Every structure is written in structure tokens, then in C-alpha cells.
C-alpha positions as CSV (number, residue, x, y, z in Angstrom):
1,M,-7.4,63.0,-57.1
2,D,-6.8,61.3,-60.5
3,F,-8.5,58.2,-62.0
4,P,-11.8,59.8,-63.2
5,L,-12.8,56.8,-65.2
6,A,-12.5,54.4,-62.3
7,R,-14.2,56.9,-60.0
8,N,-17.1,57.5,-62.4
9,A,-17.6,53.8,-63.1
10,A,-17.7,52.9,-59.4
11,R,-20.1,55.7,-58.7
12,A,-22.4,54.5,-61.5
13,F,-22.5,51.0,-59.8
14,A,-23.4,52.7,-56.5
15,R,-26.2,54.7,-58.1
16,G,-27.6,51.6,-59.8
17,A,-27.6,49.6,-56.6
18,E,-29.2,52.4,-54.6
19,A,-31.9,53.0,-57.3
20,S,-32.8,49.3,-57.3
21,F,-33.2,49.3,-53.5
22,Q,-35.2,52.5,-53.4
23,A,-37.5,51.3,-56.2
24,K,-38.4,48.2,-54.1
25,L,-38.8,50.2,-51.0
26,S,-41.1,52.7,-52.8
27,R,-43.3,49.8,-53.9
28,A,-43.3,48.4,-50.4
29,L,-44.4,51.7,-48.9
30,S,-47.1,52.0,-51.5
31,F,-48.5,48.6,-50.7
32,Y,-48.0,49.0,-46.9
33,P,-48.5,52.8,-46.4
34,P,-47.3,54.4,-43.2
35,A,-49.5,56.7,-41.2
36,T,-50.0,60.2,-42.7
37,K,-47.7,61.8,-40.2
38,D,-44.9,59.3,-41.1
39,Q,-45.1,59.4,-44.9
40,R,-42.6,62.2,-45.4
41,L,-40.3,60.6,-42.8
42,L,-40.1,57.1,-44.5
43,V,-39.9,58.1,-48.1
44,F,-36.2,57.9,-48.2
45,S,-35.7,58.4,-52.0
46,T,-36.9,62.0,-52.0
47,R,-36.7,63.1,-48.3
48,P,-35.0,66.5,-48.0
49,L,-32.2,66.5,-45.5
50,S,-31.3,68.8,-42.7
51,S,-27.6,68.8,-41.7
52,C,-28.6,69.3,-38.1
53,E,-30.0,65.9,-37.5
54,F,-29.4,62.1,-37.6
55,L,-28.3,60.9,-41.0
56,P,-29.5,57.3,-41.8
57,L,-28.1,55.1,-44.6
58,A,-31.7,54.4,-45.5
59,N,-31.8,57.8,-47.2
60,A,-30.6,57.6,-50.8
61,E,-28.6,60.9,-50.6
62,V,-26.8,59.8,-47.5
63,R,-26.0,56.3,-48.8
64,L,-24.5,57.7,-52.0
65,A,-22.6,60.4,-50.2
66,A,-21.0,57.7,-48.0
67,A,-20.3,55.4,-51.0
68,F,-18.8,58.2,-53.1
69,S,-16.6,59.3,-50.1
70,L,-15.3,55.8,-49.6
71,I,-14.6,55.4,-53.4
72,D,-12.6,58.6,-53.4
73,S,-10.8,57.7,-50.2
74,F,-9.7,54.4,-51.7
75,L,-8.5,56.1,-54.8
76,D,-6.5,58.5,-52.8
77,H,-4.9,55.6,-50.9
78,Y,-4.2,53.8,-54.2
79,G,-2.7,56.9,-55.7
80,S,-0.3,57.2,-52.8
81,T,0.7,53.6,-52.6
82,R,0.5,52.1,-56.1
83,K,4.2,52.3,-56.6
84,V,4.9,50.3,-53.4
85,S,5.6,47.0,-55.0
86,D,5.6,44.9,-51.8
87,S,2.0,45.8,-50.8
88,H,-0.6,43.2,-51.3
89,T,-4.4,43.8,-51.0
90,Y,-7.2,41.4,-50.4
91,L,-10.9,41.4,-50.0
92,A,-11.7,39.5,-46.8
93,T,-15.1,38.2,-45.9
94,F,-16.2,37.0,-42.5
95,T,-19.6,35.2,-42.4
96,W,-20.2,33.4,-39.1
97,D,-23.0,32.4,-36.8
98,A,-23.0,35.6,-34.7
99,G,-24.6,37.5,-37.6
100,L,-27.5,35.0,-38.1
101,T,-30.9,36.3,-36.9
102,F,-34.5,35.9,-37.9
103,A,-35.9,38.5,-40.3
104,D,-39.2,39.0,-38.5
105,A,-37.5,40.3,-35.3
106,P,-33.8,40.6,-35.8
107,Q,-31.4,40.7,-32.8
108,V,-27.7,41.1,-33.5
109,N,-24.7,42.5,-31.6
110,L,-22.6,44.3,-34.2
111,E,-20.4,45.7,-31.5
112,A,-19.3,42.2,-30.5
113,M,-18.8,41.2,-34.2
114,E,-16.6,44.2,-34.8
115,R,-14.5,43.3,-31.8
116,T,-14.0,39.8,-33.0
117,V,-12.9,40.9,-36.5
118,R,-10.7,43.6,-35.2
119,R,-8.9,41.3,-32.8
120,Q,-8.2,38.7,-35.5
121,L,-7.0,41.2,-38.1
122,E,-4.7,42.9,-35.5
123,R,-3.2,39.5,-34.7
124,L,-2.5,39.0,-38.4
125,G,-0.8,42.5,-38.6
126,L,-3.2,43.7,-41.4
127,N,-4.5,47.1,-42.2
128,A,-8.2,46.9,-43.0
129,V,-11.2,49.1,-43.8
130,C,-14.2,47.0,-42.8
131,S,-18.0,47.3,-43.3
132,F,-21.1,45.3,-42.3
133,E,-23.3,43.9,-45.0
134,I,-26.7,42.2,-44.6
135,D,-27.9,39.2,-46.7
136,V,-31.4,37.6,-46.5
137,F,-31.9,34.0,-47.4
138,A,-34.6,33.3,-50.0
139,D,-36.1,30.5,-47.9
140,P,-36.2,29.5,-44.3
141,L,-33.4,27.2,-43.2
142,A,-34.3,23.6,-42.6
143,G,-36.8,23.2,-39.8
144,E,-37.3,27.0,-39.2
145,H,-40.4,29.1,-39.5
146,A,-38.9,32.4,-40.9
147,R,-36.3,33.6,-43.2
148,R,-32.9,34.5,-41.8
149,L,-30.9,37.6,-42.1
150,H,-27.1,37.2,-42.1
151,F,-25.0,40.2,-41.0
152,H,-21.4,39.7,-42.1
153,V,-18.2,41.7,-42.5
154,H,-16.3,42.7,-45.6
155,A,-12.8,44.0,-45.2
156,V,-10.3,45.5,-47.7
157,C,-7.0,44.4,-46.2
158,W,-3.5,45.1,-47.1
159,T,0.0,44.2,-45.9
160,R,3.7,44.5,-46.8
161,D,4.5,41.3,-44.9
162,R,5.9,38.9,-47.5
163,S,5.3,36.0,-45.1
164,F,1.5,36.5,-45.1
165,R,-0.3,33.6,-46.7
166,P,-4.0,34.5,-47.3
167,V,-5.2,30.9,-47.9
168,S,-3.4,29.6,-44.8
169,A,-4.6,32.5,-42.7
170,A,-8.2,31.9,-43.7
171,R,-7.9,28.2,-43.1
172,A,-6.5,28.8,-39.6
173,L,-9.2,31.2,-38.7
174,R,-11.9,28.9,-39.9
175,R,-10.5,26.1,-37.8
176,G,-10.4,28.3,-34.7
177,K,-13.2,29.2,-32.3
178,A,-13.8,32.8,-33.4
179,F,-15.8,32.2,-36.6
180,P,-18.0,29.1,-36.3
181,S,-20.5,28.5,-39.1
182,L,-23.5,26.3,-39.3
183,L,-24.2,27.2,-42.9
184,G,-21.6,24.9,-44.5
185,A,-19.9,27.8,-46.3
186,P,-16.4,28.9,-45.5
187,S,-16.7,31.5,-42.7
188,V,-13.5,33.4,-43.6
189,S,-11.8,34.1,-47.0
190,F,-9.1,36.4,-48.3
191,V,-9.3,36.9,-52.0
192,S,-6.9,38.7,-54.3
193,R,-7.8,41.0,-57.1
194,S,-7.1,38.4,-59.8
195,A,-9.4,35.8,-58.1
196,S,-12.3,38.1,-57.1
197,A,-15.1,39.1,-59.4
198,A,-16.2,41.6,-56.6
199,Q,-13.1,43.6,-57.3
200,Y,-13.8,43.8,-61.0
201,P,-16.6,45.6,-62.7
202,G,-17.6,43.5,-65.6
203,F,-15.1,40.7,-64.7
204,E,-12.3,42.9,-66.0
205,R,-8.9,41.1,-66.0
206,P,-6.2,43.5,-67.1
207,Q,-2.7,43.3,-65.7
208,P,-3.1,40.0,-63.9
209,R,0.2,40.3,-62.1
210,Q,-0.6,43.7,-60.6
211,D,-1.9,43.7,-57.0
212,Q,-4.7,46.3,-57.6
213,T,-5.8,48.8,-60.2
214,A,-7.6,52.1,-59.9
215,S,-10.7,50.4,-61.2
216,S,-10.5,47.5,-58.7
217,M,-9.9,49.9,-55.7
218,A,-12.8,52.2,-56.7
219,H,-15.0,49.2,-57.1
220,L,-14.1,47.9,-53.6
221,G,-15.2,51.3,-52.2
222,Y,-18.6,50.8,-53.9
223,Y,-18.8,47.2,-52.8
224,L,-18.3,47.9,-49.1
225,L,-21.2,50.3,-48.9
226,K,-23.6,49.1,-51.6
227,A,-27.3,48.8,-50.9
228,T,-28.7,45.2,-51.0
229,S,-31.7,44.4,-53.2
230,S,-31.4,40.6,-53.8
231,A,-31.9,37.5,-51.6
232,K,-29.5,34.6,-51.4
233,H,-30.3,30.9,-52.4
234,R,-28.1,28.4,-50.6
235,F,-27.0,25.4,-52.7
236,L,-24.2,22.8,-52.5
237,G,-21.4,23.0,-54.9
238,R,-19.7,20.0,-56.5
239,D,-17.2,19.9,-53.7
240,G,-20.0,19.7,-51.1
241,T,-19.5,23.2,-49.9
242,A,-22.5,25.5,-49.4
243,R,-22.6,28.3,-51.9
244,M,-24.8,31.4,-52.5
245,R,-26.7,32.6,-55.6
246,G,-28.4,35.9,-55.8
247,D,-32.1,36.2,-56.6
248,D,-33.6,39.7,-57.1
249,S,-37.2,38.4,-57.2
250,A,-36.9,36.8,-53.7
251,F,-36.1,40.2,-52.2
252,N,-39.8,41.0,-51.6
253,L,-41.6,44.0,-50.3
254,K,-41.5,42.8,-46.7
255,T,-37.8,42.4,-46.9
256,A,-37.3,45.9,-48.4
257,L,-39.2,47.3,-45.4
258,R,-37.0,45.3,-43.0
259,F,-33.8,46.4,-44.6
260,A,-34.9,50.0,-44.6
261,E,-35.8,49.8,-40.9
262,I,-32.3,48.5,-40.1
263,Y,-30.6,51.0,-42.4
264,S,-32.5,53.7,-40.5
265,Q,-30.4,52.9,-37.4
266,I,-27.0,53.1,-39.2
267,T,-25.2,56.3,-40.1
268,P,-22.2,56.7,-42.6
269,A,-19.8,57.0,-39.7
270,D,-21.3,53.8,-38.1
271,A,-21.0,52.0,-41.5
272,I,-17.2,51.3,-41.5
273,F,-14.4,50.7,-39.0
274,A,-10.7,50.6,-39.5
275,V,-7.9,48.4,-38.2
276,G,-4.3,49.6,-38.3
277,A,-2.7,53.1,-38.7
278,E,-2.8,53.2,-42.5
279,A,-6.4,52.1,-42.6
280,A,-7.2,54.8,-39.9
281,A,-5.8,57.4,-42.3
282,V,-8.2,56.1,-45.1
283,A,-11.1,56.3,-42.6
284,A,-10.1,59.8,-41.6
285,N,-10.2,60.8,-45.3
286,Y,-13.6,59.2,-45.6
287,N,-14.9,61.0,-42.6
288,A,-13.5,64.4,-43.7
289,R,-15.2,64.0,-47.1
290,L,-18.5,63.2,-45.4
291,R,-18.1,66.2,-43.1
292,R,-17.6,68.5,-46.0
293,W,-20.7,67.0,-47.7
294,V,-22.8,67.4,-44.6
295,M,-21.8,71.1,-44.1
296,R,-22.6,71.8,-47.8
297,Q,-26.2,70.6,-47.2
298,G,-27.2,73.5,-45.0
299,S,-30.7,73.1,-43.7
300,R,-33.2,71.8,-46.2
301,G,-36.4,71.2,-44.2
302,H,-36.9,69.0,-41.1
303,G,-34.3,66.4,-40.5
304,Y,-34.3,62.9,-39.0
305,T,-33.9,61.8,-35.4
306,E,-33.1,58.2,-34.6
307,A,-35.9,58.0,-32.0
308,G,-38.4,59.5,-34.5
309,L,-37.4,56.9,-37.2
310,Q,-37.7,54.0,-34.8
311,A,-41.1,55.1,-33.6
312,A,-42.3,55.6,-37.2
313,W,-41.3,52.0,-38.1
314,A,-42.9,50.6,-35.0
315,R,-46.2,52.3,-36.0
316,L,-46.0,51.0,-39.5
317,F,-45.4,47.4,-38.3
318,D,-48.3,47.8,-35.9
319,A,-50.6,49.1,-38.6
320,H,-49.8,46.2,-40.9
321,P,-49.8,43.0,-38.6
322,E,-50.0,40.9,-41.8
323,L,-46.3,41.6,-42.3
324,G,-45.4,39.8,-39.1
325,L,-42.5,42.3,-38.5
326,H,-41.3,43.6,-35.2
327,P,-38.7,46.3,-34.4
328,S,-35.2,45.1,-34.7
329,A,-32.6,45.2,-31.8
330,I,-29.3,46.2,-33.4
331,R,-26.5,46.8,-30.9
332,Q,-23.7,48.7,-32.5
333,R,-20.8,50.8,-31.5
334,R,-22.2,54.3,-31.8
335,H,-20.0,56.8,-33.5
336,T,-21.0,60.1,-32.0
337,L,-19.7,62.5,-34.6
338,A,-22.0,60.9,-37.3
339,D,-24.6,63.6,-37.0
340,A,-24.0,67.2,-38.0
341,G,-25.3,68.6,-34.7
342,N,-22.2,67.2,-33.0
343,L,-20.2,68.3,-36.0
344,R,-21.2,71.9,-35.5
345,R,-20.6,71.8,-31.8
346,A,-17.1,70.4,-32.4
347,N,-16.5,73.0,-35.1
348,R,-17.2,75.7,-32.6
349,Q,-14.6,74.2,-30.4
350,R,-12.2,74.3,-33.3
351,C,-11.6,70.6,-33.3
352,P,-8.6,70.0,-35.6
353,L,-10.3,67.0,-37.3
354,I,-13.4,69.0,-38.2
355,N,-11.1,71.5,-39.9
356,H,-9.6,68.6,-41.8
357,E,-6.2,68.7,-40.1
358,E,-4.4,65.9,-38.5
359,P,-4.8,66.0,-34.6
360,S,-1.7,67.0,-32.8
361,D,-2.8,65.4,-29.6
362,T,-5.1,62.4,-29.8
363,T,-5.7,62.5,-26.0
364,S,-7.7,65.8,-26.3
365,P,-11.5,65.4,-25.8
366,C,-12.2,66.6,-29.3
367,A,-9.8,64.1,-30.9
368,T,-11.0,61.3,-28.7
369,R,-14.6,61.7,-29.9
370,D,-13.5,61.7,-33.5
371,I,-11.1,58.8,-33.2
372,S,-14.0,56.7,-31.7
373,Y,-15.4,56.3,-35.1
374,Q,-12.3,56.6,-37.2
375,M,-10.5,53.9,-35.4
């Protein structure tokens, strides 16, 4: 893989975002300490990993491994397609009411949200690598008692269809029934590189007529899996449309604990989903890189279990009733090869995907399990 400057810059952004989140989480755990038996389990910035267990995105090493794998996979994709002049890439965002939930006791169906986004992107004929992101509003919405979380989807989409019109497609989706929004902000957008600060570190604007650059693609890989450490203020723009402005100070200790509890339920394989054959190849590359990282870890101490993490968070919330937090209920499409225990069992069965080869028969049991999270 080429493009070391783009790769290193995007990795630096990922490290910075993760360090900011882990610093806030560390302060929160100092102020609201867990039970003695749970302290090692919930200190995610320094927790040693075992490759035999559940791997949560709340752990700094796991999050960075996922982000680095996606950055490298996007750069591989860019390297193989950059000379295809008729390919156009967009950052799509889907922010609708299905992802709104109270922060004190979140309940959200990510599986249903994934189905909705997948269905609409397939209808448009787009390839897309998608991820879920969580925002928290700095203040309760009008007439409500608690702050809201907003789960939403980012998607890096591309197409060679010259008839595709991103503005018209977004407008049509907003007018339909799939993405209703009570927030007043556009619920769907497709943004090109030249119009998107998210695709540009430092608001870089070279080669304005080029669809993407190595820098923008690497930055998108970071952007899809970045840790969140700021809250959002809602305000009305001059056109009357609701807009969002980040505020690091409003991401308080209570919010850091809530985000860590949610991230404790999501693995790197759960974190993304793909639409279309070309995007599935990018996801397969991402998963292969993660598998290699997992197998390199060996066994470094006791690992996580999903049930153990959920129980530890429940005990912390019970021990500190002043937080007013309750365990979240996050329904998601579980991706069963996310943990290395399954990886090792599959490896013993000589699954072609575990050995980083393309499956010759996607109807085999081994390939089916892997495709379930590669899409």
C-alpha cells in the first residue's frame, strides 16, 4: 500500500480523537469509581487484551486497530480505482428519528436502522461502506427532561452511474417516509469531496476537480470510526434550517460513562456494514486486517466478555444513583466472527476467509458466517 503521508495523517487524527475520549472517561471513572472487582475491566485505556474474548470498541487498542484497518482498506480501494475517471464518491449522512433516544436509558434498534439505509442505498445502485455514530445534544429538547442521544449513519458511497444526482437523490429520500426528522435538520445528505470539510483534514482544497485524493479517502476511514468526545448544540441557520455546533465542554463525565457503556457492546466487526459488491470487498479487506491484528495479540491477560462488561456497568450505575443512568438496550445485527474465539475455531476448520483468501463457495457454512458481517 502506498500513500504513507495520507495514512499517517489520518492515523494521527484517530489517535487524537481516541485520546480525548479516553481522557474524559478516565476522569469520569475517577469521580464515579467502579467496584474493586470491576476496576480493571472498565479502565479501557490501559486494559490488556486477550485475543480469545469479546473485543469492545470502548477499548482504546481495539478502536484504533479498527480505525487503522479501515483507513488502510480505503487507501487500498483508492489505489486500485483512482484512475477510473467515471467513479464519483460521496459522504452520505442519514440522521432520522429512529436514532433518537434518551441518554439516561437508551433504547435503539440499530438492526432496523441498518435495514432502512441498506434498502435505500441498494435502490439507488450505490456501493457504500457505512458506520453508526452517536451524538449527544448539549441540552434537553424543548419540553423534555433529559438529554437525547442521536444514533445516525455515515456512509462512504460511490457510483459510476453518470445519471446519479446526489442533491436530487437526497431531496427525494427526505421527502419519502423512510427518514422522518423532527429536529428540523436535513435527514439525508450526499456531499462531495470539494464541499465537505469532513473529507479534508485542515480544510485542504487541492485539485478541486478531482473526485477524491489519498488524503480525503484516508480521512474518511478515520471519520467513520472516530470516537466522540463533544456534544452538539442545535441552532437555526439563516435559512431557518436546524444546524449543529460541537461543544467539547458539554460532553460531561456522565456522558463519557454512557458512551463507554454503549461502545462496550459494539465490536469492530459490528461497527461497519457494506452495500454492494465493491463495498463488500473493502469490508473483506478491513476484516482481514482486523483478523491479522487479533491473531498477533496472542493472550495478554484476561479478556472481556460481553455479559461481564454489561454486568460491570450495571453495578457501576447502581453504585452511583446520582448519575441517573440505567443500562442501555441496543439491538444490533450481531456479527459472529468479531471475537477471536470464533476466529480460532474457524481457523481450525480452514475457513478460506480466515486465511485471507476469497471464498470459492459463499454457500459453505464457514463463508456464510463471515459474510454475515462483511455484507
